[in-house]
C-alpha positions, 0 to 999 in steps of 0.5 A, a space after each residue: 517846731 522846736 520838737 521837730 528841730 530836736 527830733 530831726 535826723 541831723 540833730 539826732 546824728 550830732 549826738 554821738 550816743 544816738 548814732 548807734 541806735 540810729 544805725 540799728 533802727 535804719 538796719 531794722 527798717 531795711 530788713 523789715 522793707 525786704 521781709 514784708 515788701 518783697 512779697 508785695 511785689 507780686 513776684 513769686 521768686 522774690 517772695 521766697 523765704 530763702 531769697 529774702 533771707 539771702 538779701 538780708 544776709 547780704 546787707 548784714 554781712 558788710 555791716 558786721 564786717 565793718 563794725 568788727 574791723 573798726 573795733 579792731 582798728 580802734 583797739 590796735 590804735 589804742 594799743 599802739 598809742 599806749 606803747 608810744 606814750 610809755 616809751 622814754 622821751 629823748 632827753 628825759 629820764 624814766 620817770 615819765 614812762 613809769 608814771 605813764 604806765 601806772 596812769 594807763 593801767 588805772 585808766 584801762 581798769 575803768 574801760 577807757 583805754 579802748 577809746 584813748 585814740 578817739 578822745 580829743 587831745 589838748 596841749 597846754 603850754 606856757 611859761 613856768 609858774 603860769 598856773 597850768 597844772 593848777 588850772 587843770 586841778 581845779 577845772 572841775 574835770 573828772 579824771 576816772 581812775 586817777 588820784 588827782 593829787 598823785 597824778 599832779 606830782 608824777 613827772 614833775 614840772 620838768 617834764 609833762 603831765 598827761 591828764 586823762 579825762 572823760 572828755 579829753 586828754 590834756 597834756 600839761 607841758 613843762 614851762 621850760 618846754 615853752 621858754 627853753 631858758 634853763 638848758 637850751 639844748 636839753 629843752 629843745 630836744 625834749 620839746 622836739 621829742 615830745 612833738 615827735 611822740 605826738 605825731 607818731 601816736 596820732 599821725 592824722 590829728 595829733 592834737 585838737 588844740 593848744 591852750 596857752 596859759 599865761 599868768 595875769 601877774 606876769 602880764 601886769 608886772 613884766 616889762 615890755 621887753 619881757 612880754 616880747 620875749 615871752 611872745 616870741 617864745 610862744 610864737 617859736 613854739 607854735 611854729 615848731 609845732 606846726 612844722 612837726 605836726 603839720 597841722 593848723 591848730 586853734 589856740 585858746 589863750 588863758 590868762 590865769 591867776 586873774 585873782 591877782 587883779 585888784 578887786 577880782 575877788 571882791 567883784 566875783 565873791 558872790 558868784 555861785 558854783 554855776 556862775 564860777 563855771 561860766 566863761 569869762 573871755 572872748 571866743 571869736 565867732 569866725 569860720 574863716 581859719 585864715 582870719 587874723 582874729 588878733 586884730 579884733 582883740 582891742 574891740 572885744 576887750 572893750 566889750 568885756 570891760 563894758 559888761 563889767 562896768 554894767 554889772 558894777 552898780 548891781 554889785 555895789 548894791 549887793 556888797 555891804 563891806 565898804 572896803 570890798 565895795 571900793 575894790 569892786 568899783 575899781 575892778 573895771 579900771 584895773 582890767 582896762 589897764 591890762 588891755 594894752 599889754 594883752 593886745 600887744 602880746 597877742 599881736 606879737 604872737 599871732 600876727 602873720 599866722 600863716 607862718 605859725 599855722 596858729 589860729 587865735 580862737 579866743 582869750 579868757 581870764 581864769 583863776 584856779 585858786 586865790 593865793 597871794 596878794 592881788 596887785 593894785 595897778 592904779 596904786 602901784 603906778 602911783 607908788 612908782 611915781 611917789 615912791 610910797 608903799 604898795 598895799 598888800 593883802 593876805 592870801 587865803 584858800 579860794 575857789 576856781 573861776 571860769 574854768 569848767 565851761 571854758 574847757 567843756 563847752 568851748 574848747 572840747 566842743 570845738 574838737 573838730 575845729 583843728 586841721 589835719 595833716 593834709 597829706 596823711 589825710 588825703 592818703 587816708 581819705 583816698 584809702 577810705 574812699 577806695 575801700 568804701 567805694 569797693 564795698 559799695 560797688 560790691 554791694 551794688 554789684 551784688 544787687 545789680 547782678 542778682 537783679 540783672 540775672 533775674 531780669 534776664 531769666 524773666 525776659 527769657 521765659 517771657 520771650 519764650 512764652 511770647 514766641 510759643 504763642 506767636 507760633 501757635 497763631 501762625 501755625 494753627 491752621 497748618 496744625 489743624 490739617 488732617 490731610 496734607 494735599 499740597 507738598 509746597 514748603 513756602 506756606 510752612 516757612 514762617 511757622 518753622 522760622 518762629 520755632 527755629 528762632 525761639 529764645 534759647 532755641 536751635 538758632 540761638 545755641 548760646 551757652 548759659 551765661 554767668 549772669 544768668 546762673 545767679 538768678 536760677 537760670 531757666 535757659 537749659 530747660 527752655 532750650 530743651 523745650 524749644 528743641 523739642 518744639 522745633 523737632 516736633 514742628 519739623 516732623 509735623 509740617 516739613 517731613 510729611 510734605 517731603 514724603 508727599 512730594 516723593 509720593 507724587 513724584 515717584 509715579 510721574 517718574 515711572 510714567 516718564 520712564 525716568 528710571 535714574 531719577 526714580 532711583 534717587 527719589 526712592 532712595 531718599 523716600 526710604 531714608 525719610 521713612 528711616 527704613 533703610 538697612 544701613 547707615 543714614 545718608 543725610 547728604 543724599 536727602 539734602 542733595 536731592 531736595 536741594 534740586 527738588 525745591 529749585 522750581 518752587 524758589 526759582 523766582 527772583 527774591 527767593 534766594 533767602 527762602 531757598 537757603 532757609 528751607 534747606 537749613 530747616 531740612 539740615 536741622 530736621 536731619 540733625 534732630 531726628 535721632 530723637 524721633 521716630 517718623 509718624 509717617 511710613 513709606 507706602 510699601 506698595 509704591 516702594 515695591 512697585 518702584 523697585 520692580 520698575 528700577 531694577 533695570 537701571 544700570 549699575 553705573 547710574 545707580 553708582 553715579 547717583 550715589 556719587 552725587 549724593 556723597 558729593 553734596 557735602 563738597 564745598 561748591 566753587 563760588 564764582 565770587 570767591 574766586 573773583 575777590 579783589 576785581 570788583 566783579 559786582 561792578 561788571 557782572 550781573 545775573 540773567 535771572 536777577 538773583 545775587 552774584 553769590 549764587 553763581 556756583 558750580 557743585 564741588 564735584 565738577 571742579 578740578 579739585 572735585 575730580 582729583 580729590 573726590 571723583 577719582 576715589 568715588 569711582 574706585 570705591 563705586 562697587 563697594 558703594 553699590 553693595 552698601 546701597 543694595 537695600 534701595 532695590 530690596 529683594 528685587 536686587 537679587 536678580 541684577 547681574 553685578 559682574 557683567 555691569 561692573 566691567 565698564 563702570 569706570 568708563 560709564 561713570 566718566 561719560 555721565 560725569 563729563 555730561 554733568 560737568 559740561 552742563 553745570 558749567 554751561 548753566 552757570 556761565 549762561 546766567 552771567 551777563 554784563 551790567 550796562 557798560 554804557 552807563 556812568 558816562 562819561 567815566 563808564 566805570 563798568 567798562 573801565 573795570 571790565 577792560 583793566 589789563 590785569 584786574 579785569 573780571 572778564 580776565 579772572 573769569 576766563 582764568 577761573 574757567 581754565 583752571 577748573 576745567 582743564 583737568 588734564 593739566 595735572 598729568 602735565 604737571 606731574 610729568 614736568 616735576 623733578 623729584 628725588 627719592 627723599 621727595 617721594 618719601 615726603 608729601 610736604 615736598 610734593 605739596 610745595 612743588 604743586 604750589 610752585 606750578 600754580 595749584 591753590 593752597 586748598 588743592 595742594 593741601 588736599 591729601 588726595 591730590 598728594 597721594 595721586 601725585 606720589 603714586 604717578 611719580 612712583 610709577 616713573 623711573 627713579 632719580 629724574 628719569 622720565 617714565 612711561 605712563 601707567 596703563 591706565 593713564 592714557 585712557 584717563 587722559 583721553 577721558 579728561 580731554 573729552 570733558 575739556 573739549 567743551 571748553 576749548 575756547 575758554 582755554 584758547 582765550 587765555 593761552 599764549 604769552 601775556 599781552 598776546 592772548 585772545 583775552 588781551 586783545 579782547 580787553 584792548 578793544 574794550 580799552 579803545 572803546 572806553 577811550 573813544 567814548 570818554 574823549 567824545 564825552 569831553 569833546 561835547 559832540 557825540 555825533 562827530 565821534 561815531 566813526 571812531 566808536 564804530 572802529 572800536 566796536 569793529 576791533 572788539 568783535 574781530 575775535 568773536 568767532 574764537 571767543 566762547 559763547 559767554 564772551 561772545 554775548 559780552 561782546 554783542 551786549 557791549 556793541 548793542 548797548 553803545 550803538 543804542 546809547 550812541 543812537 540816543 545821544 544822536 537823537 538828542 543832538 539831532 533834535 536839538 539841531 533840528 529845532 535850532 536850525 530848521 523848525 524854528 526858522 521854518 515856523 517863523 518864516 515859511 509856514 506862515 507864508 504863501 504858498 505854504 499858507 492859505 491864499 491871501 497870506 503874505 507871499 514868502 520872499 524868494 530870499 527866504 525861499 532859497 535860504 530854506 529850500 535851495 542848494 546849501 539851504 537849511 534843509 539840505 545842510 541839516 540832511 547832509 550833516 545829520 541824516 545822510 549817513 543814516 538814510 538813503 535817497 532815491 533818484 526822485 528825491 524820496 528819503 528812507 532810513 537805512 536798514 543797517 543803521 540803529 539811528 535810522 531805524 528810529 528817525 521819524 518817517 513823518 520828518 523824513 517825508 518832509 525832507 523828501 518834499 523839500 528835496 523835490 521842491 529844491 529840484 523843481 525850483 532851483 538850478 543845481 548848486 544855486 540857492 536862488 530859485 529860478 524857473 524858465 517857462 514858455 507861454 502861448 495862447 493855444 485856444 480861446 473863445 470866439 469872442 477873444 482875439 488875443 491876450 496881453 500878459 503883463 509882468 510888472 511893466 513887461 508885456 507880451 501879446 499873445 495870439 492863437 497859434 502864434 509863437 509864445 513868449 518866454 519868461 523866467 520866474 521869479 525875475 520876470 513874473 511879479 504882479 501878473 495880469 492878463 488882458 483879453 482882446 475882443 474881435 469885435 469891439 475895441 473894449 478890453 477886459 482883463 484878470 489880475 493875479 496877485 502882486 508879488 513873486 508868487 503871482 504866477 502861481 496864483 495865475 496857474 492855480 486860479 484857472 482850470 489846468 491840465 498838465 502832462 509832465 512839464 507841460 501845462 494848459 491853463 484856461 481862464 474865463 471872464 464874462 463868458 469868454 475864455 482863453 487857454 494858455 500852454 505853458 512848458 517849464 524847464 524843470 522836473 515837473 510843473 513846479 507850481 502845481 507840485 503837491 509838495 508845496 501844499 503838503 510840506 510842514 515844518 519838521 519838528 520831531 526827529 524820532 
């Protein structure tokens, strides 16, 4: 285990001489790892020799630079230190400088000057005669290149001596520097100059420690006051040292001349050389620099004396000389007498060490030579008391004791115990940290950039390979096709997208990044390959399908005699095959297929794919300069088509050419024109596509006409000549001169038709989002009706601005310009802006040119001019185009707030207010009339609105009527349940006569409350149903044809209300809620055995006889508990029938017999034991109430819809 300790990296690094070998070994290991390890990664690129050499160089270069800089820094520091040392100190003579120069010269010869700055420096201070120089001379240290005897003399004791040892630089200061008692001012100046010299020479760590030398002789013989004076002087020097050098230094106190203690020589006389080099004293074992170690001096001194005492016995046994034995026996006692003075002396120096910045590291006893007579403190004390003589001994040449290891093993070993100038070290540490960080970051960044670059390129290559594989899988079936029979392009979209989106491909044109260049960029090669692959894919997958489409299309067009379309298709067919005689016309191809592919991508949700296929076409045309189409046009088909289309008027050819040219014009996108008005909240498309697909080709706009179509018409003849190759040799027979005479007129006619169709088609795709959604705020209706930010208003203004082409004439005629303005097109553009032209329009060079030409045709200087001969004709042509949009123009014509569109928005605002109030009121049904008024206001201008706006109005009206009906249905359903159904189910449906016979009879009060006038059924009908239904005189109820809500009412429910009405008419007098039916009853016939009958109604009786006058009764008052008694002719025995016990007994009487009715008359026949009686009843009602089918058929209404 001890072997591992000695071989541990930390232990080896602590040895200075091992650091360079360890560094070399570390670098060699890294180099070996790079050289042999990178090929093991399996990455071919990292295995290349130049890559490994570059990485090794990248590592060695910073190391070499750092080593060189450090060497130069050390040389420079040593040189600066040398210059500083030889400067003449202030207050001293030139002796020190001369001797220092001589000493440095000798040191430099031995090679030590280079490391002068790296050695630890120690300052030895102490009063004169303390033995500082003697201690150094006999310390056993080696001072290479120096004659010890000579060096000891230079500078004398008045200044300071520099001792250059291999381990350290020792600065022996003059004793006067410490005591400053000879010449206070000169000594202080010399001391301060000395300290300043140290700070300048070594700013960060001027010294590594202070050796305080104090003679044991002075310690034994000086009085307390003298010791205090010495202590204060030393403390002052230490304070000044801290203030000047700004460091906290360890102080090693050496009590020199220990041989002056009686018994010292005898006690240590037997010590050999090695034992004399050892340390005799105490080093405080503390890591806390702030610890007040002087407090431990007494205890440590006691331990020191104890060790001496423990050794006395052995020394007595060893010493044969009795006199010497007496001396060494008393030596521990002599040392003990020093304890008080040493303790007090050190306390006075080091107490409150924070003020001095001095740290007591230890105190030691040394002896350089043994000269003079030792002092016996015991006898001296006795002599002082008795007045006797003190003993004296002769001195002799001695040997050094306890110096060598003290310096080498203790003091020099703690060279780093000293503090630093915090501020200077912080600056230096910051600089070194920054410098090191920059270098480390530079190295890491280099490795990181190289690795990141390699990773980027490797990723790019890997992604490209993956994309190629994915394309191969996707397109394999398509590529294997030898015959293409279907021109549809959707099946090839996925494959083409993979080629287009390949890394560094057509869709990723990013330039080669700086990072990629650091690792042998592959982007350029991959991009070239990707573009070639994409172009090849387009040629194999797209161009053949386009040509097949045209090969199928051309015969169909010829068969349909669609010569104009055939002309366009033939032109594109030849262009695809690259067999035209002139320049390529990519716009013609793109324009044609933008229309041709429309049906294939017309389904909702295919807008993205439609844009994608057109982008592929644009890419194919962009890349086809590097390819020759593998497919050639069918010559037979081309010739046949040319012969067929030779009859196509030149105007049609010219117009087709203009359309192809105009394909590059920016279309008018409605959403761009309506930015800022939240059109998406109001509008949607009828086909479900996005709103941004609402557009008109740029040719059919105000700018398109004036900035493009005008010039195109003027150049149409030249264009026809340039495209004569479409007809080939057949075109030689065309009479160009005759057909060109009406070219302008014909082109305007074609343009007018297409202008109208394009706008009609776009406007026809617009519809409103449901305006009735979002109740009660109705956000769509709120935005649509906004006075100044309505999308409907913006739509009308856009259509007006773009379709009122002739307004350009009005603007020009109203402009007043000077001759200078006519020479300045920018002035014309500014005036165009003032009258409302957009920035794009007024910046149009064509518009400015046309405006200038028109203005120059007028008289100069503000005079109104007569239009040029062509102008009236052109105005009429434009006005013919505008006729189709007359209602749009009228919609926004007039003063603001009085235009038809303002009236329209006002009606929508009224509707919005009505609906919001109805929603807050909580009773939607009661506000239907107000809503209808608002809808009527909204519809007032329908005859004057354009078709699109009429559709808007109709949609709003239909929606709100429907929504209101929905709301009313809900309200009706709730009210029906609460007011009718629940009551009916509980009180009516379960009682006779609405339930089976035998059930309880319905009370007349309940019957009246439900069916009577003002009853529940009538109230519900009058409140909720009357407005939506119509009633016939007989009470039948049916829904009104003009009521959306009525159309939704349940016919079964209406039938129940019809039955209730009939029941009310039959059982109730008008305006009464109490049922009352008056009827008469007589006996109209009987069997021979019946003489007469007696009717009994709850005690009221009536006797009836055949052909006699009958009796009159009122139901329900008179007819409860009815019974009939038969009167026989022969015997006096009476027999009879009983009919119920309630108010409905009369109904039981009627329904239990055999009846025959005629209107309001009724014959009822009852039989009993073979005898029968027929009663004739006549009711004062609309029918026989108790036989009405409505009673049995009535059911409680529960559903309103």
